[in-house]
Phi, psi and omega in degrees: 000120184278168184294325181294325181291318180297317182292328184282323174295317180296324180294321180296311180296323176302307179300318182297313179300314180301316180300317176296322178300308186298312178303320179290328182285317183280356182290134179295157176288144175299132174236169183282119181291329185289317178298319178294318176296325182290316177303313180294324183292320183286341183267347185254147171277320182252123179307146180282141174281170185292330180287322180289323181290321180295314179289344177282341180283156188281169177296331177296319188271337183270323191246304190289312180297310174303321179301312176295321177303321180288323174295322180294323180292321175295327174288329175303334180289341181248010181254129177301153180297322183298321176296320173303312182295317183292324175296317179299319179296318182294324179285339176285320185289330176282001186079000177051064186295331178259011178062043184272152169257169176302326180290321177296323180290321177292323183290325178295316175296319175295317177294324176293321177298317181300314178300307178303300182293333173291320179300314180291323182286330174292324179295322187281326178294313180297318180282355177058046184265190181282114187291333172300313177294326181290323173302314181294315178294326178294318178295321183292318183281337173295316175299317178300318172299332179277334181268349182297314173305319183298318180287325170299317182291321180297320179294318180298320183297310182297323178293319183292319183294322178296314184296321183289320179302317185288333183272350184293317180298326180291317180297322182288329180294316181289323174296323179292320179294313187293316180291321181286346173277355175110003175284152173281173185290323183295321175292322176298319177293325175297326178291321180298317182298320182280334181285317183243137178245040175265186185300318178298319180297317183291329176288327176289331175286327171299316176305314178297323174299317181298321181293315181293339180274359172117359183281140177295144180304313181295326178288326183285324181285328180291324181290326175301316185290326181285335185283325181271325177072022180264122179301327178296322176294319180297321179290321182292319179289330176290327177289322184288317181295319181300314181295328184290321187280330184265350179079018179287153182298122185294326174298317178297317175297317177296325177296316179297312180295322180294318174299320178297314177300323179293322178292316177299320181294322177299309182296329177292321178297320177294316179298321179292323179289327180284337179283338187299319178299326181289322176296331188278347180299320188283318170303315185292321182287326186263333187241308182286309185295312176314322182288319179300311181299320179292321176294322179284314187265353179301305179303319176296326176294314178299320177298318179299316185291336178271356181273173177300322176293335177288326179295328177285337177282343181284000000 
């Protein structure tokens, strides 16, 4: 593989990554479509027709999403049901930032694989290089493109779970204060939902909506634990359900859970602090130490090369 081909391939991949980053930054935040429709309906005197509703949608919702969904539905015919269920669960854990369904995510993985592999294959064809080597590199980048959405989704899940874990002690403090002041548990969750607009507050708001639609509180809380996948949330939900069934004071249970979450958050911070020196070894050894070595030994090496001993070394 020549240097020019490597530079060209790196430039194409860098441009692709830059486009993904720009699209991700400029992408609007996910909103509740039902609330938007209700707000728009309340502001209009005459109801909108189906054609007006369709034309009011953006190009992304009218063209791109249906195209990916069709490809994903075609891929669903060859995908096991267990894979679809696990993909749906992982999207729920990530908060489903793009409002994707499993079909859309599967189509995105296949299209990304084709884009990565096709770009490298076109480079080899245009460059008139060794096609056997080109097919090997194309296969490698096709696999990379296929697993790239999976890695992105895993990163979103970890970031969201960490944010929820960090917000839990403060949310439990507010829940405890509200319950001790005489509010019910549902009203306390409503106060947390109104106070914070983070991931945990939005999930508690979803729990309240499910309860208002007729779902039992314990079932809604169990769905919350399954949807988030955070062990601390699971233990909190189990404690709340057990206190409700056994008649234990909810305020006392919330106070104990709040203290435990605060201790757990302190322990996690200490663990991150202990990992910091280990993480700093690789940047120091690969970036900082070579630069210092070059600055310190560079003048000595130049003087050595200009001396008679340096002439013997040439």
